[in-house]
Residue frames relative to the residue before (quaternion, step in Angstrom):
aa qw qx qy qz dx dy dz
M 1.0000 0.0000 0.0000 0.0000 0.00 0.00 0.00
I 0.3051 -0.7783 0.5332 0.1300 3.52 -0.99 1.00
L 0.3008 -0.7596 0.5490 0.1764 3.55 -0.65 1.01
N 0.5589 -0.5134 0.4849 0.4347 3.72 -1.19 0.44
G 0.8111 0.2941 -0.2635 0.4314 3.53 -1.22 0.89
E 0.5354 0.6481 -0.4322 0.3263 3.62 0.83 -0.42
P 0.6915 0.4435 -0.3113 0.4777 3.68 0.74 -0.88
E 0.6345 0.4934 -0.3597 0.4739 3.63 0.87 -0.54
D 0.6078 0.5792 -0.3407 0.4231 3.68 0.98 -0.79
E 0.6792 0.4988 -0.2657 0.4683 3.41 1.02 -1.05
E 0.6066 0.5383 -0.3212 0.4889 3.61 1.00 -0.91
E 0.6851 0.5037 -0.2892 0.4396 3.65 0.73 -0.81
E 0.6756 0.4584 -0.3195 0.4809 3.46 0.96 -0.82
E 0.6227 0.5443 -0.3480 0.4414 3.66 1.05 -0.64
E 0.6008 0.5576 -0.3257 0.4712 3.53 1.11 -0.83
E 0.6901 0.5061 -0.2719 0.4401 3.57 0.78 -1.08
E 0.6700 0.5072 -0.2995 0.4519 3.49 1.03 -0.83
E 0.6140 0.5048 -0.3432 0.5003 3.62 1.20 -0.76
E 0.6607 0.5094 -0.3560 0.4211 3.70 0.76 -0.70
E 0.6382 0.5457 -0.3317 0.4300 3.52 1.02 -0.69
D 0.6817 0.4809 -0.2766 0.4770 3.53 1.13 -0.84
M 0.5304 0.6149 -0.4268 0.3980 3.67 1.11 -0.14
V 0.0809 -0.7846 0.6128 0.0489 3.62 -1.01 0.77
D 0.4653 -0.7016 0.4673 0.2700 3.36 -0.84 0.96
P 0.4616 -0.7282 0.4034 0.3066 3.68 -0.54 0.95
I 0.5513 0.5927 -0.3743 0.4525 3.59 1.21 -0.55
E 0.6167 0.5600 -0.3143 0.4553 3.56 0.96 -0.89
S 0.6796 0.4986 -0.2660 0.4678 3.60 0.80 -1.01
L 0.6432 0.5442 -0.2570 0.4733 3.52 1.17 -0.94
R 0.6531 0.5137 -0.2825 0.4794 3.55 1.16 -0.95
Q 0.6343 0.5299 -0.2986 0.4772 3.51 1.06 -0.91
K 0.6251 0.5437 -0.3032 0.4708 3.67 0.92 -0.88
C 0.7250 0.4610 -0.2446 0.4495 3.54 0.78 -1.13
E 0.5978 0.5575 -0.3650 0.4457 3.63 1.21 -0.60
E 0.6800 0.4742 -0.3355 0.4474 3.59 1.12 -0.28
A 0.3981 0.6953 -0.4768 0.3615 3.59 1.34 0.25
E 0.6196 -0.5724 0.3562 0.4020 3.60 -1.06 0.56
H 0.6506 0.5435 -0.3037 0.4349 3.55 0.87 -0.97
C 0.6818 0.5140 -0.2675 0.4466 3.55 1.02 -0.98
V 0.5825 0.5690 -0.3375 0.4723 3.47 1.19 -1.06
H 0.6935 0.5272 -0.2719 0.4089 3.60 0.75 -1.14
T 0.7178 0.4248 -0.2755 0.4779 3.56 0.97 -0.87
R 0.5651 0.5834 -0.3733 0.4483 3.52 1.23 -0.51
E 0.6812 0.4961 -0.2906 0.4532 3.58 0.93 -1.00
R 0.5731 0.5557 -0.3458 0.4932 3.66 1.20 -0.61
L 0.6911 0.4617 -0.3051 0.4648 3.58 0.84 -0.93
E 0.6336 0.5273 -0.3319 0.4586 3.61 0.92 -0.92
Q 0.6268 0.5126 -0.3496 0.4712 3.72 0.94 -0.93
C 0.6587 0.4860 -0.3452 0.4590 3.68 0.78 -0.91
E 0.6441 0.4972 -0.3634 0.4537 3.61 0.73 -0.96
T 0.6290 0.5441 -0.3365 0.4416 3.69 0.80 -0.89
R 0.6800 0.4954 -0.2510 0.4787 3.57 0.86 -1.19
V 0.7533 0.3673 -0.2895 0.4625 3.63 0.70 -0.80
G 0.5652 0.5932 -0.3709 0.4371 3.57 1.21 -0.47
S 0.7046 0.5016 -0.2523 0.4339 3.61 1.05 -0.86
R 0.6714 0.5085 -0.2812 0.4599 3.48 1.19 -0.12
S 0.4391 -0.7433 0.4208 0.2788 3.60 -0.76 0.75
A 0.7548 0.0245 0.0078 0.6555 3.48 1.37 -0.64
T 0.2422 0.7527 -0.5858 0.1779 3.33 -0.88 1.13
L 0.3569 -0.7506 0.5006 0.2422 3.53 -0.98 0.59
E 0.4688 0.6767 -0.4275 0.3734 3.49 1.40 0.10
D 0.0206 -0.7693 0.6361 0.0563 3.75 -1.03 0.65
C 0.4016 -0.7576 0.4374 0.2709 3.51 -0.94 0.15
T 0.1119 0.8454 -0.5042 0.1366 3.43 1.24 0.98
E 0.6369 0.5325 -0.3196 0.4567 3.65 0.92 -1.01
E 0.7128 0.4425 -0.3055 0.4503 3.59 0.81 -0.93
L 0.6416 0.5281 -0.3545 0.4287 3.56 0.90 -0.66
F 0.6329 0.5236 -0.3231 0.4699 3.57 1.06 -1.00
D 0.6586 0.5272 -0.3319 0.4221 3.67 0.97 -0.89
F 0.6138 0.5292 -0.3262 0.4865 3.54 1.13 -0.82
L 0.7044 0.4889 -0.2800 0.4317 3.53 0.66 -1.16
H 0.6399 0.5206 -0.3194 0.4664 3.60 1.01 -0.78
A 0.6506 0.5042 -0.3121 0.4744 3.60 0.94 -0.92
R 0.6752 0.4733 -0.3195 0.4669 3.65 0.89 -0.90
D 0.6862 0.4821 -0.2952 0.4578 3.62 0.78 -1.02
H 0.5759 0.5919 -0.3467 0.4447 3.62 1.00 -0.63
C 0.6621 0.4911 -0.2509 0.5075 3.49 1.03 -1.10
V 0.6853 0.4714 -0.3060 0.4631 3.62 0.84 -1.02
A 0.6578 0.5119 -0.3202 0.4504 3.65 0.82 -0.72
H 0.6412 0.4938 -0.3390 0.4797 3.62 1.03 -0.69
K 0.7191 0.4101 -0.3007 0.4736 3.54 0.67 -0.96
L 0.6391 0.5387 -0.3262 0.4415 3.70 0.90 -0.72
F 0.7539 0.3741 -0.2422 0.4828 3.56 0.62 -0.89
H 0.5713 0.5596 -0.3767 0.4675 3.75 1.21 -0.41
S 0.6701 0.4739 -0.2960 0.4886 3.64 1.17 -0.69
V 0.6486 0.5386 -0.3327 0.4226 3.59 1.04 -0.69
K 0.6639 0.5565 -0.3263 0.3782 3.60 0.88 -0.94
């Protein structure tokens, strides 16, 4: 015996599962670009800075420059690959 609402509930669950499986292509591209040599180098500098700043109880140093260097390197790679494939 089918109760009212059961078929709709199953459809909603299936839609939610499908949405979870979807991956934003830009995220995949960013991840791939982060593996490039220049991005790996800038990420290492950022992590070293974060470790250094995190180990101090009081410091005026922040890692803004290192973060921007990493984001710039990654986004430059993403833009190059993205626009190259669009043309």
